[in-house]
C-alpha positions as CSV (number, residue, x, y, z in Angstrom):
1,M,-15.9,-27.8,1.7
2,T,-14.0,-24.8,0.4
3,T,-12.7,-22.2,2.8
4,R,-13.9,-18.6,2.6
5,L,-10.4,-17.6,1.7
6,D,-10.2,-20.0,-1.3
7,A,-13.7,-18.9,-2.3
8,L,-12.7,-15.3,-2.1
9,K,-9.7,-15.9,-4.4
10,R,-12.2,-16.8,-7.2
11,H,-13.4,-13.3,-7.3
12,S,-10.4,-11.1,-6.2
13,L,-6.7,-11.4,-6.1
14,V,-5.6,-11.7,-2.5
15,V,-2.6,-9.6,-1.3
16,A,-1.0,-10.1,2.1
17,D,-0.9,-6.8,4.1
18,T,2.2,-7.9,5.8
19,G,5.9,-8.5,5.4
20,D,5.8,-11.6,7.7
21,L,7.4,-14.3,5.6
22,D,5.8,-17.1,7.6
23,A,2.3,-15.6,7.0
24,I,3.1,-15.2,3.3
25,R,4.1,-18.9,3.1
26,R,1.0,-20.0,4.9
27,Y,-1.6,-18.0,2.9
28,Q,0.1,-17.9,-0.5
29,P,-1.1,-14.4,-1.6
30,Q,-0.5,-12.9,-5.1
31,D,1.4,-9.9,-3.8
32,A,2.8,-8.6,-0.5
33,T,4.2,-5.4,1.0
34,T,7.0,-3.9,3.1
35,N,7.0,-0.6,4.9
36,P,8.8,1.1,7.8
37,S,6.4,-0.3,10.4
38,L,7.2,-3.9,9.2
39,L,11.0,-3.2,9.1
40,L,10.8,-1.8,12.6
41,K,9.3,-5.2,13.8
42,A,12.1,-7.0,12.1
43,F,14.6,-5.5,14.4
44,D,13.1,-7.6,17.2
45,L,12.9,-10.9,15.4
46,P,15.8,-13.3,15.8
47,G,15.6,-14.5,12.2
48,Y,16.4,-11.1,10.8
49,Q,19.4,-10.1,12.9
50,E,22.1,-11.5,10.5
51,L,20.4,-10.0,7.5
52,I,20.2,-6.6,9.2
53,D,23.8,-6.7,10.2
54,T,24.9,-7.6,6.7
55,E,23.1,-4.7,5.2
56,L,24.2,-2.2,7.8
57,A,27.8,-3.3,7.5
58,A,27.7,-2.7,3.7
59,V,26.3,0.8,4.4
60,K,29.1,1.5,6.9
61,R,31.7,0.4,4.4
62,E,30.3,2.9,1.8
63,G,30.9,5.8,4.2
64,G,29.2,9.2,4.2
65,D,27.9,11.2,7.0
66,A,25.7,9.7,9.7
67,Q,22.4,10.9,8.1
68,H,23.3,9.7,4.7
69,Q,24.2,6.3,6.1
70,V,20.8,6.1,7.9
71,D,18.9,7.1,4.8
72,H,20.7,4.6,2.7
73,A,20.2,1.9,5.3
74,V,16.5,2.4,5.3
75,E,16.5,1.8,1.5
76,R,18.7,-1.2,1.7
77,L,16.7,-2.8,4.4
78,A,13.4,-2.2,2.6
79,V,14.8,-3.8,-0.6
80,M,16.3,-6.7,1.4
81,K,12.9,-7.4,2.9
82,G,11.2,-6.9,-0.4
83,S,13.7,-9.3,-2.1
84,E,12.9,-12.0,0.4
85,I,9.2,-11.5,-0.3
86,T,9.6,-11.9,-4.0
87,K,10.9,-15.4,-3.5
88,L,7.5,-16.3,-1.9
89,V,4.9,-14.5,-4.1
90,P,4.3,-14.9,-7.8
91,G,3.4,-11.2,-8.2
92,R,4.8,-8.0,-6.8
93,V,6.1,-6.4,-3.6
94,S,5.1,-2.8,-2.7
95,T,8.0,-0.8,-1.4
96,E,7.3,2.6,0.2
97,V,8.8,6.0,-0.4
98,A,9.2,7.8,2.9
99,A,6.1,9.7,4.1
100,K,8.2,12.8,4.7
101,L,8.5,13.1,0.9
102,S,4.7,13.1,0.4
103,F,4.6,16.7,-0.7
104,N,7.8,16.7,-2.8
105,T,7.3,15.4,-6.3
106,D,10.9,15.5,-7.4
107,A,12.3,14.0,-4.3
108,S,9.7,11.1,-4.5
109,I,10.8,10.4,-8.0
110,R,14.5,10.3,-7.0
111,K,13.8,8.0,-4.1
112,A,11.8,5.7,-6.4
113,H,14.7,5.5,-8.8
114,E,17.1,4.6,-6.0
115,L,14.8,1.8,-4.8
116,I,14.4,0.4,-8.3
117,E,18.2,0.5,-8.8
118,L,18.8,-1.4,-5.5
119,Y,16.3,-4.1,-6.6
120,D,18.0,-4.3,-10.0
121,K,21.3,-4.9,-8.3
122,R,19.7,-7.9,-6.6
123,G,18.5,-9.2,-9.9
124,I,14.9,-8.2,-9.3
125,G,13.3,-6.4,-12.2
126,R,10.9,-3.5,-11.9
127,E,8.1,-5.7,-13.1
128,R,8.2,-7.3,-9.7
129,V,8.0,-4.0,-7.7
130,L,5.3,-1.4,-7.0
131,I,6.6,1.9,-5.7
132,K,4.2,3.0,-2.9
133,L,3.4,6.7,-2.6
134,A,0.8,8.7,-0.6
135,S,-2.1,9.9,-2.7
136,T,-1.3,13.6,-2.3
137,W,-1.3,15.8,-5.4
138,E,2.5,15.7,-5.4
139,G,2.6,11.9,-4.9
140,I,0.2,11.4,-7.8
141,R,2.3,13.7,-10.0
142,A,5.4,11.6,-9.1
143,A,3.5,8.4,-10.0
144,E,2.4,9.9,-13.3
145,Q,6.1,10.4,-14.3
146,L,7.2,7.1,-12.9
147,E,4.5,5.2,-14.9
148,K,5.7,6.9,-18.1
149,E,9.2,5.4,-17.3
150,G,7.8,1.9,-16.8
151,I,7.9,2.0,-13.0
152,N,4.6,1.0,-11.7
153,C,3.1,2.5,-8.5
154,N,0.7,1.8,-5.7
155,L,-1.0,5.0,-4.4
156,T,-2.0,4.5,-0.8
157,L,-3.8,6.6,1.9
158,L,-6.6,7.1,-0.6
159,F,-9.8,8.3,1.1
160,S,-11.6,10.6,-1.4
161,D,-13.2,10.6,-4.8
162,A,-10.9,13.4,-5.8
163,Q,-7.8,11.3,-5.0
164,A,-9.2,8.4,-6.9
165,Q,-10.0,10.5,-10.0
166,A,-6.6,12.1,-10.0
167,C,-5.0,8.7,-9.9
168,F,-7.1,7.4,-12.8
169,D,-6.2,10.5,-14.8
170,A,-2.5,10.0,-14.1
171,G,-2.6,6.4,-15.4
172,V,-1.5,5.0,-12.0
173,F,-1.1,1.2,-12.1
174,L,-2.8,0.5,-8.7
175,I,-4.6,2.4,-6.0
176,S,-5.4,1.3,-2.4
177,P,-8.6,3.0,-1.2
178,F,-8.9,2.4,2.5
179,V,-11.9,0.8,4.2
180,G,-11.3,0.4,7.9
181,R,-9.9,3.9,8.5
182,V,-12.9,5.4,6.7
183,T,-15.2,3.5,8.9
184,D,-13.3,4.3,12.0
185,W,-13.8,8.0,11.3
186,Y,-17.6,7.7,10.8
187,K,-18.0,5.4,13.8
188,K,-16.3,8.0,16.0
189,E,-18.4,10.8,14.5
190,T,-21.8,9.1,14.7
191,G,-21.3,6.4,17.4
192,K,-23.0,3.9,15.1
193,D,-22.0,0.4,14.1
194,Y,-22.5,-0.5,10.5
195,A,-23.6,-3.7,8.7
196,P,-21.2,-4.5,5.8
197,D,-23.5,-3.2,3.0
198,E,-23.9,0.1,4.9
199,D,-20.3,0.3,6.1
200,P,-19.0,3.7,4.9
201,G,-15.6,2.2,4.0
202,V,-17.2,-0.5,1.9
203,V,-19.5,2.0,0.2
204,F,-16.6,4.3,-0.6
205,V,-14.5,1.5,-2.2
206,R,-17.5,0.2,-4.2
207,G,-17.9,3.8,-5.5
208,V,-14.3,3.9,-6.5
209,C,-14.8,0.6,-8.4
210,E,-17.8,2.0,-10.2
211,R,-15.9,5.1,-11.1
212,A,-13.0,3.0,-12.5
213,G,-15.4,0.9,-14.6
214,R,-17.4,3.8,-16.0
215,G,-14.3,5.7,-17.0
216,G,-12.8,2.6,-18.6
217,Y,-9.6,3.1,-16.6
218,D,-6.9,0.4,-16.5
219,T,-5.9,1.2,-12.9
220,V,-6.2,-1.7,-10.5
221,V,-8.4,-1.1,-7.5
222,M,-7.2,-2.8,-4.3
223,G,-9.3,-2.5,-1.2
224,A,-7.1,-2.0,1.9
225,S,-7.2,-1.4,5.7
226,F,-9.8,-3.9,6.7
227,R,-11.1,-4.3,10.3
228,T,-13.4,-7.3,9.8
229,T,-13.9,-10.3,7.5
230,G,-17.4,-8.8,6.9
231,Q,-15.8,-5.8,5.2
232,V,-13.5,-8.1,3.1
233,L,-16.4,-10.3,1.9
234,A,-18.5,-7.3,1.1
235,L,-15.9,-6.3,-1.5
236,A,-15.5,-9.6,-3.2
237,G,-15.0,-8.8,-6.8
238,C,-12.8,-5.8,-6.3
239,H,-9.7,-6.3,-8.4
240,R,-7.5,-7.0,-5.4
241,L,-7.9,-7.0,-1.6
242,T,-4.9,-6.6,0.8
243,I,-5.7,-8.4,4.0
244,S,-3.9,-8.7,7.3
245,P,-2.7,-12.1,8.6
246,A,-5.3,-12.1,11.4
247,L,-8.1,-11.7,8.9
248,L,-6.6,-14.2,6.5
249,E,-6.5,-16.7,9.3
250,E,-10.2,-16.1,10.0
251,L,-11.1,-16.6,6.4
252,A,-9.0,-19.7,6.1
253,A,-10.6,-21.2,9.2
254,E,-14.2,-20.7,8.0
255,E,-15.9,-22.9,5.4
256,G,-18.4,-21.6,2.9
257,D,-18.9,-20.0,-0.4
258,V,-18.4,-16.3,-1.2
259,D,-20.7,-14.3,-3.5
260,K,-19.3,-11.6,-5.8
261,R,-20.4,-8.3,-4.4
262,V,-18.6,-5.8,-6.6
263,D,-19.0,-5.3,-10.3
264,F,-17.3,-2.9,-12.6
265,P,-19.8,-1.3,-15.0
266,A,-19.3,-1.0,-18.7
267,A,-17.2,2.0,-19.8
268,G,-18.9,5.2,-20.8
269,E,-17.6,8.7,-21.3
270,R,-14.7,9.7,-19.2
271,P,-14.9,12.9,-17.1
272,T,-12.7,15.8,-17.7
273,P,-9.3,15.3,-15.9
274,I,-9.3,16.9,-12.5
275,D,-6.9,19.9,-12.1
276,E,-4.9,20.8,-9.0
277,S,-7.2,23.5,-7.6
278,T,-10.3,21.3,-8.1
279,F,-8.5,18.3,-6.5
280,R,-7.5,20.3,-3.5
281,W,-10.9,21.9,-3.0
282,E,-12.9,18.7,-3.4
283,H,-10.6,16.7,-1.1
284,N,-10.7,19.5,1.4
285,Q,-14.5,19.5,1.4
286,D,-14.5,15.8,2.5
287,A,-13.7,16.2,6.2
288,M,-13.0,12.5,6.7
289,A,-10.6,12.3,3.8
290,N,-8.8,15.4,4.8
291,D,-8.4,14.2,8.4
292,K,-7.4,10.6,7.5
293,L,-4.8,11.5,4.9
294,A,-3.0,13.9,7.2
295,E,-3.2,11.5,10.1
296,G,-1.9,8.6,7.9
297,I,1.1,10.6,6.7
298,R,2.0,11.5,10.2
299,R,1.7,7.9,11.5
300,F,3.8,6.6,8.6
301,A,6.4,9.3,9.3
302,D,6.5,8.5,13.0
303,D,7.3,4.9,12.2
304,Q,10.0,6.1,9.8
305,V,11.6,8.2,12.6
306,Q,11.6,5.2,15.0
307,L,13.1,3.0,12.3
308,E,15.9,5.6,11.6
309,Q,16.6,5.8,15.3
310,R,17.0,2.0,15.6
311,I,19.3,2.0,12.5
312,A,21.4,4.9,13.9
313,E,21.9,3.0,17.2
314,R,22.8,-0.2,15.4
315,L,25.3,1.5,13.1
316,T,27.2,2.8,16.1
317,Q,27.7,-0.8,17.3
318,L,29.3,-2.0,14.1
């Protein structure tokens, strides 16, 4: 009998929402990711200590003031981890631009160029990398420019129809509309539990898929931030699904078929591209999206600060 995970892979490309190399080997996803949270965990794993010291020693040799060394070390460690991941997946690794740059288009573009250059020095072409940016207006504008340069992007922290439409208009390679965080907000507001087909996060992502199909956009839609396997299976047929190791393990342990639950309708007439004032107004009118985008940026930034502190401490020991 086929496992649910194998059956799911017939409908959607599965991406590992982790930088855990053992988990990636075990579940054989198409793509994987790295971010400050995962790099922070690596500082406590014995298998990464030599790699970390090697990268930090190289940063130390290059010189510069303390903050420059820390900033450069974050980039080098992200690319080091991403490079290890590319050895294990056939597709791409998403590598994140710092959350503190989410409202600075030019700085986001510069940081993306630096990351791509570091990958290039390791012999990894840009076709194996997705630059991960928050779905702010400024992040979307950065992605639009990067896409024109042949640098593909993954727009994350996506919670509203306005964000999705702006990404489609910008020709973004991939978007990551969130499921679990959307549902978390509605459960807190209403006190209700939701069946998969009524789950607000599931309903939101299905709507994004419908919008993508009707507009005939090439953007890949990747459902993200899952809390349960029920949410995952309810989005079978979405282009890609990025799933945590815990949920991958549940799906791999359960036998059974998986029905396709998401279809992309035939293309019709595209809507007029959304402008900045309309984007900001429509996103602002969605209380959930407004709350969760701001919260998500703050949480990512907090992890970045902790990572920088660990790096600064380690650099003083070299």
